[in-house]
Backbone bond lengths (Angstrom), bond angles and torsions (degrees), N, CA, C in turn:
res aa  C-N    CA-C-N  psi(-1)  N-CA   C-N-CA  omega(-1)  CA-C   N-CA-C  phi
1 M - - - 1.463 - - 1.518 111.14 -
2 T 1.319 118.05 -22.12 1.457 119.55 -174.00 1.524 112.86 -69.64
3 D 1.351 118.80 -13.32 1.460 119.86 177.45 1.523 112.51 -97.36
4 T 1.326 117.38 9.76 1.468 122.33 -176.60 1.520 111.47 -88.16
5 T 1.329 115.58 140.05 1.460 121.93 168.34 1.524 108.25 -94.14
6 L 1.313 116.06 127.72 1.462 121.55 174.54 1.525 108.16 -100.17
7 L 1.317 115.80 122.63 1.454 123.54 -177.24 1.525 110.32 -110.20
8 V 1.318 116.62 137.21 1.461 121.94 171.07 1.515 107.21 -122.99
9 I 1.321 117.53 121.30 1.464 120.96 176.87 1.520 108.02 -101.58
10 A 1.334 116.51 129.90 1.460 119.43 -169.77 1.522 111.16 -154.99
11 K 1.322 114.45 161.60 1.457 122.92 169.16 1.525 109.15 -105.95
12 E 1.324 115.81 145.85 1.458 119.22 171.00 1.531 108.09 -57.92
13 P 1.339 117.88 129.86 1.477 120.01 -174.54 1.526 112.89 -77.56
14 L 1.316 115.33 81.06 1.456 121.99 179.88 1.531 110.47 -108.89
15 P 1.333 118.10 141.67 1.463 120.47 178.97 1.521 112.05 -55.78
16 G 1.331 115.36 133.60 1.448 120.93 178.89 1.513 114.46 87.49
17 R 1.343 117.71 -11.50 1.462 121.20 -178.88 1.519 112.76 -110.36
18 V 1.315 117.55 -16.09 1.457 121.31 -177.30 1.526 109.91 -132.39
19 K 1.320 114.57 148.96 1.468 122.13 173.01 1.529 112.38 51.34
20 T 1.317 116.52 44.21 1.462 119.59 -179.01 1.527 112.14 -67.40
21 R 1.334 117.40 -22.55 1.468 119.51 179.63 1.522 112.40 -77.18
22 L 1.329 117.42 -5.75 1.472 119.88 173.16 1.529 111.72 -76.47
23 S 1.304 117.48 -14.85 1.459 121.36 176.11 1.538 108.13 -90.19
24 P 1.333 118.27 145.30 1.461 127.55 13.28 1.532 115.49 -90.22
25 A 1.321 118.74 1.92 1.466 118.50 -179.84 1.528 110.79 -59.54
26 F 1.331 115.82 -32.82 1.459 121.41 177.59 1.519 108.78 -129.17
27 T 1.322 116.09 149.14 1.460 120.20 176.37 1.526 109.05 -70.45
28 P 1.329 118.18 163.70 1.470 119.37 176.74 1.523 113.31 -56.34
29 H 1.325 118.43 -37.07 1.466 120.64 178.46 1.533 110.73 -68.71
30 E 1.316 116.75 -39.31 1.464 119.65 176.79 1.527 111.19 -66.90
31 A 1.328 116.44 -40.67 1.464 120.06 177.95 1.527 110.52 -61.68
32 A 1.336 116.89 -40.13 1.464 120.46 177.78 1.523 110.98 -66.00
33 A 1.323 116.95 -37.02 1.466 120.13 177.63 1.530 110.78 -64.49
34 L 1.320 116.46 -39.60 1.464 120.05 176.20 1.522 111.20 -66.86
35 A 1.330 117.17 -40.01 1.463 120.48 177.36 1.524 110.85 -62.39
36 E 1.320 117.26 -41.55 1.467 120.57 178.45 1.526 111.03 -62.45
37 A 1.327 116.73 -41.11 1.465 119.77 179.16 1.527 110.93 -66.98
38 A 1.333 116.83 -39.99 1.470 120.31 177.39 1.522 110.61 -62.65
39 L 1.322 116.44 -42.89 1.461 120.61 178.50 1.523 110.66 -64.40
40 A 1.323 117.03 -42.13 1.466 120.48 179.31 1.524 111.41 -60.95
41 D 1.329 117.19 -42.91 1.470 120.27 177.98 1.527 111.03 -64.33
42 S 1.333 116.52 -41.42 1.471 120.19 179.83 1.523 111.07 -63.77
43 L 1.315 116.79 -44.24 1.457 120.99 179.74 1.524 111.27 -66.36
44 A 1.331 117.04 -35.96 1.463 120.28 178.16 1.524 111.09 -64.19
45 A 1.342 116.45 -39.40 1.461 119.73 178.14 1.522 110.71 -65.17
46 V 1.327 116.62 -41.99 1.460 120.55 178.11 1.524 110.67 -64.66
47 A 1.330 116.89 -41.15 1.460 120.78 -179.83 1.522 111.86 -62.41
48 A 1.336 117.01 -29.94 1.465 121.17 -177.21 1.524 112.92 -90.78
49 A 1.325 117.76 -7.68 1.464 121.16 -179.66 1.526 109.72 -91.80
50 P 1.329 117.66 148.36 1.463 119.60 178.10 1.527 110.98 -68.34
51 A 1.337 116.73 135.64 1.465 120.89 -177.73 1.519 109.48 -164.31
52 A 1.327 115.01 153.78 1.461 120.65 173.29 1.523 110.75 -81.17
53 R 1.337 116.55 -37.26 1.467 122.73 178.30 1.515 108.51 -139.02
54 R 1.312 114.83 148.67 1.458 121.92 172.59 1.520 106.88 -126.08
55 V 1.332 116.52 119.99 1.453 121.05 -170.83 1.524 109.43 -127.68
56 L 1.331 116.10 128.67 1.457 122.30 171.52 1.521 107.80 -100.18
57 V 1.331 116.16 117.62 1.463 121.98 178.37 1.527 105.97 -98.03
58 L 1.322 115.69 103.89 1.467 120.96 -160.82 1.517 112.90 -116.02
59 D 1.321 114.89 135.36 1.462 123.30 166.87 1.525 106.10 -97.81
60 G 1.314 116.51 100.18 1.457 120.58 -176.69 1.518 110.94 124.50
61 R 1.331 114.77 -156.29 1.462 120.31 -176.96 1.524 109.85 -117.04
62 P 1.333 117.51 144.64 1.469 120.00 177.42 1.522 111.02 -68.42
63 G 1.338 115.13 152.63 1.452 121.00 179.57 1.514 110.89 -129.77
64 P 1.322 117.41 -168.83 1.464 121.23 -178.33 1.525 113.76 -66.39
65 W 1.319 116.86 -9.73 1.462 121.32 177.49 1.526 112.52 -77.75
66 L 1.332 118.44 -8.58 1.463 121.66 -177.80 1.523 110.49 -87.58
67 P 1.341 118.33 117.12 1.469 119.83 179.17 1.524 111.38 -74.76
68 A 1.313 115.44 167.02 1.462 120.77 177.43 1.525 109.85 -67.85
69 G 1.338 115.07 156.89 1.454 120.36 173.80 1.503 115.10 95.04
70 F 1.341 117.99 5.10 1.461 121.85 -179.98 1.523 110.88 -107.82
71 E 1.331 116.24 135.82 1.451 120.90 163.40 1.529 107.54 -80.51
72 V 1.311 116.80 149.44 1.461 121.11 176.68 1.520 108.54 -119.96
73 L 1.337 115.73 122.87 1.453 122.48 176.52 1.525 108.42 -117.39
74 P 1.331 117.78 137.44 1.470 119.00 176.48 1.518 110.88 -73.66
75 Q 1.318 116.16 145.67 1.457 119.69 173.42 1.527 109.88 -70.47
76 V 1.315 115.72 144.76 1.460 120.01 176.50 1.520 109.32 -79.09
77 A 1.333 115.24 167.07 1.456 120.08 175.58 1.526 109.57 -74.06
78 G 1.325 114.88 158.51 1.457 119.62 176.70 1.507 112.54 116.94
79 G 1.324 115.77 -175.81 1.453 121.47 179.81 1.515 111.77 -71.00
80 L 1.332 115.05 172.52 1.456 119.48 -177.38 1.523 111.34 -61.64
81 D 1.329 117.70 -35.50 1.460 118.99 178.75 1.524 111.19 -61.56
82 E 1.333 117.58 -39.85 1.457 121.21 178.23 1.522 111.67 -68.46
83 R 1.319 116.42 -36.41 1.466 119.69 -179.80 1.527 111.50 -70.43
84 L 1.328 116.69 -38.79 1.459 120.01 176.00 1.530 110.28 -67.51
85 A 1.326 116.44 -42.11 1.456 120.24 179.05 1.522 110.92 -59.67
86 A 1.333 117.05 -43.23 1.458 120.80 179.95 1.526 111.42 -65.34
87 A 1.321 116.93 -35.47 1.468 119.94 177.97 1.524 110.47 -61.40
88 F 1.328 116.64 -45.16 1.463 119.27 176.96 1.527 111.05 -68.12
89 G 1.336 116.66 -32.26 1.446 119.80 179.04 1.513 113.57 -65.28
90 A 1.329 117.30 -18.07 1.464 121.70 178.09 1.521 112.37 -84.68
91 C 1.332 117.42 3.45 1.463 121.98 -176.33 1.526 110.05 -113.74
92 S 1.319 115.48 141.39 1.463 120.06 179.85 1.525 112.94 -106.15
93 G 1.312 116.91 -5.44 1.457 121.40 179.29 1.506 110.30 -140.21
94 P 1.324 118.51 -165.24 1.465 121.05 -178.19 1.523 112.11 -53.36
95 A 1.330 116.05 138.27 1.463 120.94 -177.52 1.519 109.89 -142.32
96 L 1.320 115.41 140.02 1.468 122.71 175.74 1.514 107.46 -125.38
97 L 1.329 116.00 126.03 1.464 122.16 -176.45 1.520 110.83 -113.71
98 I 1.340 115.61 137.18 1.460 121.96 171.26 1.530 108.23 -131.04
99 G 1.333 116.00 170.04 1.449 121.89 175.17 1.515 111.31 -104.30
100 M 1.329 115.19 -162.30 1.468 121.37 -178.70 1.524 111.49 -106.70
101 D 1.331 117.21 11.01 1.470 121.00 -171.68 1.521 113.95 -101.26
102 T 1.340 117.79 2.85 1.467 120.21 -178.30 1.529 109.85 -126.11
103 P 1.341 117.03 73.54 1.465 119.45 -178.47 1.519 113.87 -66.89
104 Q 1.328 117.39 -8.39 1.462 120.73 177.19 1.524 112.16 -82.19
105 V 1.333 118.11 -2.38 1.465 120.65 -179.38 1.534 109.74 -62.94
106 T 1.321 115.81 148.63 1.466 121.28 -178.19 1.525 109.93 -123.63
107 P 1.339 117.45 159.25 1.463 119.44 175.08 1.523 112.83 -57.06
108 A 1.320 117.67 -34.61 1.460 120.49 -179.68 1.527 111.17 -62.73
109 L 1.334 117.81 -39.51 1.455 120.63 179.32 1.531 111.57 -65.59
110 L 1.323 116.61 -27.39 1.460 121.31 -177.19 1.526 112.52 -89.44
111 S 1.314 117.37 -4.94 1.472 121.70 -178.08 1.520 109.72 -91.21
112 V 1.325 115.80 70.26 1.464 120.80 -175.15 1.524 110.78 -84.57
113 D 1.319 114.93 156.16 1.466 123.15 -178.53 1.524 108.06 -113.24
114 W 1.320 116.47 128.63 1.455 120.67 -177.17 1.526 113.24 -96.26
115 D 1.310 118.63 0.17 1.468 119.96 -175.68 1.525 112.13 -60.63
116 A 1.329 116.77 -39.97 1.464 120.18 -174.93 1.527 113.29 -106.19
117 Y 1.340 117.50 -4.88 1.464 119.89 -172.79 1.522 111.62 -134.24
118 D 1.334 114.58 147.87 1.456 122.38 174.67 1.524 111.34 -97.46
119 A 1.321 116.49 -17.76 1.460 121.37 -177.97 1.522 109.03 -149.81
120 W 1.319 114.51 154.21 1.467 121.47 172.96 1.525 107.74 -125.97
121 F 1.342 115.26 140.79 1.456 120.87 -176.13 1.521 108.69 -133.98
122 G 1.336 115.87 124.79 1.453 121.52 177.65 1.516 110.36 -112.63
123 P 1.326 119.17 102.99 1.466 121.38 -177.65 1.526 112.12 -72.70
124 A 1.331 115.15 149.93 1.461 121.56 177.36 1.524 109.89 -110.67
125 V 1.320 115.66 154.08 1.466 121.79 -176.94 1.525 111.31 -59.13
126 D 1.336 117.74 -33.33 1.464 120.74 -176.16 1.526 113.59 -80.82
127 G 1.335 117.49 4.37 1.452 120.65 179.39 1.509 114.20 98.34
128 G 1.317 117.58 -5.74 1.450 121.53 175.84 1.522 110.92 -91.76
129 F 1.323 115.83 -149.16 1.458 119.86 175.53 1.523 108.89 -143.07
130 W 1.328 115.05 145.04 1.458 119.50 -179.70 1.518 112.17 -100.82
131 A 1.312 118.00 -15.76 1.459 122.22 179.67 1.514 109.53 -145.74
132 L 1.333 114.58 143.45 1.462 120.89 174.88 1.519 107.76 -143.85
133 G 1.315 116.02 126.64 1.457 120.76 179.65 1.514 111.02 -124.14
134 L 1.333 116.67 141.71 1.461 122.24 178.76 1.527 108.85 -134.19
135 R 1.318 116.39 124.54 1.465 120.09 178.93 1.524 110.24 -68.08
136 R 1.317 116.64 -37.27 1.463 121.95 173.42 1.529 107.08 -121.54
137 P 1.315 118.09 94.60 1.463 120.81 -174.91 1.528 112.54 -55.51
138 D 1.332 115.15 127.45 1.461 122.14 179.01 1.522 107.14 -133.25
139 P 1.339 118.19 103.68 1.462 120.19 -178.21 1.519 113.92 -56.53
140 A 1.338 117.33 -26.97 1.468 120.14 -178.69 1.518 112.23 -63.83
141 L 1.336 118.07 -21.33 1.460 120.84 179.31 1.524 112.37 -70.84
142 L 1.350 116.94 -14.03 1.465 119.95 -179.39 1.518 113.60 -111.14
143 R 1.321 116.64 -27.98 1.468 118.86 -175.85 1.529 110.36 -64.24
144 G 1.330 115.01 131.16 1.458 120.46 178.84 1.514 114.82 90.80
145 V 1.335 118.10 -7.34 1.465 119.76 175.67 1.532 108.51 -72.27
146 P 1.330 119.32 125.05 1.468 120.74 179.73 1.526 110.30 -69.78
147 M 1.314 115.89 123.84 1.450 121.08 -173.95 1.533 112.10 -99.12
148 S 1.328 114.72 159.80 1.468 123.35 175.10 1.523 112.71 60.88
149 L 1.338 116.14 34.20 1.452 121.96 175.73 1.529 109.17 -123.35
150 P 1.339 118.24 158.18 1.464 119.62 176.72 1.523 113.40 -59.93
151 S 1.333 117.00 -19.90 1.463 121.04 -178.93 1.529 113.58 -95.22
152 T 1.323 117.99 -0.99 1.468 120.87 -172.95 1.525 112.00 -57.25
153 G 1.313 116.47 -47.75 1.456 119.53 -177.94 1.516 112.43 -62.82
154 A 1.324 116.63 -41.91 1.464 120.42 -179.32 1.520 111.08 -64.71
155 V 1.341 116.67 -40.48 1.461 120.27 179.71 1.525 110.34 -66.67
156 Q 1.336 116.59 -43.81 1.465 119.27 -179.83 1.528 111.13 -65.37
157 Y 1.306 116.79 -41.92 1.472 119.88 178.69 1.528 110.62 -61.49
158 E 1.331 116.89 -40.79 1.461 120.46 179.61 1.528 110.47 -65.33
159 R 1.328 117.62 -35.38 1.466 120.61 175.35 1.529 110.05 -57.85
160 L 1.314 116.00 -45.77 1.463 120.33 -179.49 1.527 110.72 -65.22
161 R 1.330 115.82 -43.81 1.461 120.03 -178.04 1.525 110.85 -65.46
162 A 1.344 116.43 -42.84 1.459 120.70 -178.50 1.527 111.84 -65.55
163 A 1.325 116.19 -25.06 1.459 120.44 177.89 1.528 111.99 -79.95
164 G 1.323 116.39 -1.14 1.456 120.71 178.11 1.510 114.34 78.92
165 L 1.317 117.00 20.29 1.463 120.86 -177.52 1.526 111.08 -82.70
166 R 1.304 115.78 144.48 1.464 121.75 171.52 1.525 106.92 -82.25
167 I 1.328 116.25 119.28 1.468 121.18 -169.14 1.520 111.16 -110.72
168 G 1.314 116.35 124.50 1.449 121.97 171.69 1.522 109.87 -92.65
169 R 1.325 116.68 142.27 1.470 120.89 -177.87 1.523 109.71 -103.98
170 L 1.310 114.85 130.03 1.457 121.93 172.09 1.525 108.72 -94.59
171 P 1.342 118.28 163.65 1.469 119.69 -177.18 1.528 112.61 -62.74
172 L 1.317 114.93 154.11 1.467 122.17 173.55 1.525 108.97 -69.99
173 L 1.342 117.04 126.93 1.461 121.80 177.23 1.525 109.90 -125.52
174 R 1.320 114.82 159.41 1.466 121.63 179.42 1.524 109.56 -101.07
175 D 1.329 117.06 127.48 1.464 121.90 171.00 1.526 109.59 -74.34
176 V 1.323 116.24 151.06 1.457 120.99 172.20 1.525 108.56 -89.20
177 D 1.309 116.00 103.51 1.459 121.68 176.23 1.529 111.35 -120.00
178 T 1.321 116.41 -42.85 1.459 121.66 -176.49 1.530 109.93 -115.54
179 A 1.329 115.57 171.45 1.463 120.25 177.74 1.526 110.87 -62.18
180 E 1.327 117.30 -36.43 1.461 120.71 176.75 1.528 110.44 -62.93
181 D 1.339 116.51 -43.11 1.463 120.35 176.55 1.523 110.38 -59.42
182 A 1.324 116.05 -44.38 1.463 120.62 -177.15 1.524 110.90 -58.56
183 R 1.318 116.58 -44.35 1.464 119.34 -179.37 1.528 111.19 -66.42
184 A 1.331 117.31 -40.42 1.464 120.45 -179.56 1.522 111.63 -66.22
185 V 1.335 116.99 -42.71 1.461 120.97 -179.09 1.530 110.30 -67.86
186 A 1.312 117.09 -41.08 1.465 119.47 178.06 1.528 111.48 -61.62
187 A 1.320 116.43 -35.95 1.464 119.70 177.79 1.523 111.09 -67.66
188 D 1.332 117.44 -31.66 1.468 121.40 178.77 1.518 112.17 -74.83
189 A 1.332 117.02 -27.58 1.468 121.43 -177.65 1.525 109.53 -133.36
190 P 1.337 117.11 68.17 1.471 120.33 -171.69 1.524 114.54 -69.42
191 A 1.331 118.41 -14.69 1.464 120.60 -177.66 1.520 113.37 -92.18
192 G 1.321 118.09 -0.91 1.455 120.65 -174.09 1.519 113.63 -87.00
193 A 1.340 114.92 170.30 1.458 120.90 177.27 1.519 111.39 -64.38
194 F 1.353 116.65 -33.78 1.463 119.62 -179.74 1.520 110.96 -63.81
195 A 1.324 117.24 -47.17 1.464 120.72 179.98 1.521 110.62 -61.75
196 A 1.334 116.96 -40.38 1.463 120.14 179.36 1.525 111.37 -64.72
197 R 1.329 116.35 -42.01 1.463 119.57 179.75 1.521 111.32 -66.77
198 L 1.331 116.78 -40.65 1.458 119.93 178.33 1.519 110.56 -63.74
199 A 1.326 117.73 -42.26 1.463 121.37 178.96 1.517 111.14 -61.76
200 A 1.335 116.48 -41.33 1.462 120.15 -179.65 1.523 110.89 -66.22
201 L 1.327 116.70 -40.99 1.453 120.10 -178.83 1.524 112.63 -73.43
202 S 1.335 116.23 -25.24 1.459 121.26 -177.82 1.521 113.15 -90.94
203 A 1.340 117.01 -5.73 1.465 120.47 -179.97 1.523 110.11 -64.21
204 P 1.345 117.73 145.96 1.481 119.78 -178.09 1.503 113.43 -53.08
205 A 1.334 118.59 -41.35 1.467 120.58 -178.37 1.518 111.11 -65.32
206 A 1.331 115.76 -39.04 1.459 118.99 179.89 1.520 110.33 -66.84
207 R 1.324 117.60 -41.56 1.463 119.58 -178.93 1.518 110.91 -68.21
208 A 1.336 116.30 -35.52 1.458 119.31 -179.47 1.535 111.47 -68.54
209 G 1.343 116.94 -26.32 1.448 120.48 -177.45 1.505 114.99 -89.23
210 R 1.300 117.79 6.78 1.473 120.52 -179.13 1.517 111.69 -65.36
């Protein structure tokens, strides 16, 4: 695991640019605050996992939520498939990529073993995937995969299978997209920054002051 690059692909948590599906349950500023907490939890898990490199592939500018020890690479232009492909293209050895939508992720989940597998796949409840790992990064395995659809995960998994890769499966996790997702994820990881931020925003006094 010590030769693995851990990648996090994320957007700068700015109001109106992130977690728009959390509205109207939350205001754009509240949604951005939840996105920042989710990103902070994700980065903390990556920081605590063994890795040769830790890279944040960012749309926007880093803020005080970024811990030490991370390289920051800008996202390329294009669709999400192109941006994910470019992230893997920046790696010369084994790489595991996650997003900013699963604050319940743990260092243990990110400590993958490449001895028996060429790829790792973490399915998401919405039909996508929350993690993708490649022992030999090949951007072509991602280009052209339709993103943000209920079929995204199945199409990406088939790409890996058709390439003859030995695929390890990570647990099914829920992305934070809606208010219902937020409550479920916070219940799964009650000690994290995301759960604390959601609790603060959901408190009666906070809701009354909107």
